[in-house]
C-alpha positions in Angstrom: 0.0 0.0 0.0 1.3 3.5 -0.9 2.6 5.3 2.2 3.2 9.0 1.8 6.0 8.9 4.5 8.1 6.8 2.1 8.3 9.7 -0.4 10.4 12.7 -0.9 8.7 13.6 -4.2 5.0 14.5 -4.0 4.5 14.0 -7.7 5.8 10.5 -7.5 3.6 9.8 -4.5 0.5 11.0 -6.4 1.5 8.9 -9.5 1.9 5.8 -7.4 -1.4 6.5 -5.5 -3.2 6.9 -8.8 -1.7 3.7 -10.2 -2.7 1.8 -7.1 -6.3 3.0 -7.2 -6.5 2.4 -11.0 -5.4 -1.2 -10.5 -8.2 -1.7 -8.0 -10.8 0.2 -9.9 -10.6 0.8 -13.7 -13.1 3.6 -13.4 -10.7 5.7 -11.3 -9.2 8.6 -13.2 -7.3 11.9 -12.9 -10.6 13.6 -13.8 -12.3 11.9 -10.9 -9.5 12.9 -8.5 -9.7 16.5 -9.7 -13.4 16.6 -9.2 -13.1 15.1 -5.8 -10.6 17.8 -4.8 -13.0 20.5 -6.0 -11.1 21.6 -9.1 -13.2 22.8 -12.1 -10.3 22.0 -14.5 -10.7 18.3 -15.2 -7.0 18.0 -16.2 -5.6 19.8 -13.2 -4.6 16.6 -11.3 -2.9 15.1 -14.4 -1.0 18.3 -15.0 0.2 18.3 -11.3 1.5 14.7 -11.5 3.3 15.4 -14.8 5.0 18.5 -13.5 3.1 20.9 -15.7 1.5 22.7 -12.8 2.4 23.6 -9.2 0.3 23.3 -6.1 -0.6 26.3 -4.0 -0.9 25.8 -0.2 -4.7 26.1 -0.5 -4.8 23.4 -3.2 -2.5 21.2 -1.1 -5.2 21.0 1.5 -7.9 20.2 -1.1 -5.8 17.4 -2.5 -5.2 16.0 1.0 -8.9 16.1 1.8 -9.6 14.2 -1.5 -6.9 11.6 -0.6 -8.4 11.3 3.0 -5.2 12.1 4.7 -5.1 12.2 8.5 -3.5 15.2 10.3 0.1 14.0 10.1 -0.3 13.0 6.5 -1.8 16.3 5.6 1.0 18.1 7.4 3.6 16.0 5.7 2.0 16.4 2.2 1.9 20.2 2.5 5.6 20.4 3.6 6.6 17.9 0.9 5.0 20.0 -1.8 6.7 23.1 -0.4 10.1 21.2 -0.3 9.8 20.1 -3.9 8.7 23.5 -5.2 11.2 25.5 -3.3 14.1 27.1 -5.3 16.6 28.4 -2.7 18.8 25.9 -0.8 17.9 27.5 2.6 14.2 27.2 1.8 14.5 23.6 0.8 16.5 22.8 3.9 13.8 24.4 6.1 11.0 22.3 4.6 13.1 19.1 4.7 13.7 19.5 8.4 10.0 19.9 8.8 9.5 16.6 7.0 12.0 14.9 9.3 10.2 16.2 12.4 6.8 15.0 11.1 8.3 11.5 10.5 9.9 11.4 13.9 6.6 11.9 15.7 4.8 9.4 13.5 4.3 5.7 14.1 7.2 3.5 13.0 9.8 4.2 10.4 10.2 1.7 7.6 13.7 0.3 7.0 13.8 2.3 3.7 13.0 5.5 5.6 15.8 4.9 8.1 18.3 4.2 5.4 17.3 7.4 3.6 17.6 9.4 6.8 21.1 8.0 7.4 22.2 8.6 3.8 20.9 12.2 4.1 23.1 12.6 7.2 26.2 11.1 5.5 26.0 13.4 2.5 25.1 16.5 4.5 28.4 16.6 6.4 31.8 16.7 4.7 33.7 15.0 7.4 31.9 11.6 7.2 33.8 10.9 3.9 37.1 12.0 5.6 36.5 9.7 8.6 35.8 6.8 6.3 39.0 7.3 4.4 41.1 7.6 7.6 39.7 4.3 8.8 40.8 2.8 5.5 44.3 4.2 5.9 45.1 3.6 9.6 44.5 1.0 12.2 41.4 2.2 14.2 40.1 0.8 17.5 37.6 3.3 18.7 40.1 6.0 19.5 37.7 8.9 18.7 40.0 11.6 20.1 42.7 10.6 17.7 40.3 10.3 14.8 38.9 13.8 15.6 42.4 15.3 15.6 43.3 13.7 12.3 40.4 15.5 10.5 41.2 19.0 9.1 39.6 21.2 10.2 39.4 19.2 13.4 36.0 17.9 14.6 35.0 16.8 18.2 35.5 13.3 19.6 31.6 13.1 19.8 31.3 14.0 16.1 33.9 11.3 15.3 32.1 8.7 17.3 28.7 9.5 15.7 30.3 9.5 12.3 31.7 6.0 12.9 28.3 4.8 14.1 26.6 6.2 11.0 29.2 4.6 8.7 28.5 1.2 10.4 24.7 1.6 10.0 25.2 2.3 6.3 27.4 -0.7 5.8 30.3 1.5 4.7 32.7 0.2 7.4 32.7 -3.0 9.3 34.3 -4.6 12.3 37.2 -6.9 11.4 38.2 -10.1 13.2 41.2 -8.5 14.9 38.9 -5.9 16.5 39.8 -3.0 14.2 37.5 -1.3 11.7 37.8 -1.5 7.9 35.8 -0.2 4.9 33.3 -2.5 3.2 33.8 -1.0 -0.3 36.8 0.9 -1.8 34.7 3.7 -3.4 31.2 5.1 -3.1 29.0 7.4 -5.3 25.7 9.1 -4.7 22.7 7.2 -5.9 19.3 8.3 -7.0 17.8 7.2 -3.6 19.8 9.8 -1.8 18.0 13.1 -1.2 19.4 15.7 -3.6 19.3 18.3 -0.9 21.9 16.4 1.1 24.3 16.4 -1.8 23.8 20.1 -2.3 24.7 20.6 1.4 27.8 18.4 0.9 29.1 20.3 -2.0 28.4 23.6 -0.3 30.4 22.5 2.7 33.3 21.4 0.4 33.3 24.8 -1.2 33.6 26.3 2.3 36.6 23.9 3.0 38.3 25.3 -0.2 37.9 28.9 1.1 39.3 27.8 4.4 42.3 26.2 2.7 43.0 29.4 0.7 43.0 31.5 3.9 44.8 29.1 6.3 46.8 26.5 4.5 50.4 26.8 3.2 50.6 27.0 -0.6 52.7 23.9 -0.8 49.9 21.8 0.8 47.1 22.8 -1.5 46.5 23.5 -5.1 43.8 26.1 -6.0 43.4 26.9 -9.7 40.6 28.3 -11.9 39.7 29.3 -15.4 37.3 31.9 -16.8 36.0 30.6 -20.1 33.9 32.1 -22.9 32.1 29.0 -24.2 28.8 27.7 -25.7 26.4 25.2 -24.1 27.8 22.5 -26.4 31.3 23.2 -25.2 30.0 23.2 -21.6 28.5 19.8 -22.1 31.8 18.5 -23.6 33.8 19.9 -20.7 31.5 18.2 -18.2 32.0 14.8 -20.0 35.8 15.3 -20.0 35.7 16.2 -16.3 33.8 12.9 -15.5 36.5 10.9 -17.5 39.2 12.8 -15.6 37.5 12.0 -12.3 37.6 8.3 -13.1 41.3 8.5 -13.8 41.9 10.3 -10.5 39.9 7.6 -8.7 42.1 4.9 -10.4 45.2 6.7 -9.2 43.9 6.9 -5.6 42.7 3.3 -5.5 46.0 2.1 -6.7 48.0 4.1 -4.0 49.4 1.7 -1.4 51.1 4.4 0.6 48.1 6.8 1.3 48.6 8.7 4.6 46.3 11.7 4.2 42.8 12.5 3.0 42.4 15.2 0.3 39.2 16.9 -0.9 39.3 17.4 -4.7 36.5 19.7 -5.9 35.4 20.2 -9.4 33.4 23.4 -10.2 32.1 24.9 -13.4 29.3 27.4 -13.4 28.2 30.5 -15.3 29.3 34.0 -14.1 27.3 35.8 -16.7 24.0 35.5 -18.5 23.4 34.7 -22.1 21.8 37.3 -24.4 20.1 35.3 -27.1 18.9 38.4 -28.8 22.4 39.7 -29.3 25.0 37.8 -31.2 28.5 37.4 -29.7 31.4 39.4 -31.2 33.0 36.2 -32.4 29.9 35.4 -34.5 29.8 38.9 -36.0 33.5 38.6 -37.0 33.0 35.3 -38.7 
């Protein structure tokens, strides 16, 4: 049975709800759902599910009433819609925290919900990846003070302990026969099931680490470079593809390193610092 608390995308939830009802009753339709919610536009529900329309707060309540949500489900649905439709990172963060609070007061997490929560926590904090790599490099037997000192910038012993507990729950590290900890897999990547917001937070924190390195780290211990490029969208796409290939080569070098003794954060950024004026041709085009 479709459970709204399993979802972080309200359109996917509505689509699965519709399909479940349709399988049970062939007469169930988007038009029926729209009418039940009190919408005069018969195609309104379909357009919402397909991403062609957004839901206002007032319409969220109407849809919840049509779906017979209880109080917690209505609260969750309204914040889920706000989370999905928010543009700014801070706004999305606000509504995601609301979703977590509603789940916490509800009855029983599913296993999938717990894993999603843990994955969100892992990708929201930069130092979890560093802790994982340190455990791969050095013999570790629950010396959390040492582990905290090894991370740069340093974290607290409590943060180190909680990080290790999180990595164990996610199956990223494991207890070995000799009593030490080791990693379960050599490399990890973000999957579709991970909340996109957490990954945004992670990259934001990594950008802050880069700024900290510029201010406080000796030049011989860090490499900060940048390019300002005048390119087309086609060239941008090509550069992104080349970057992905380069990242794979970097990972091969790191995985083959048998003498690793330090964790590095390698950030890749490419983003526009100007707008495109499609009504005005570039000087290059005029000259050719």
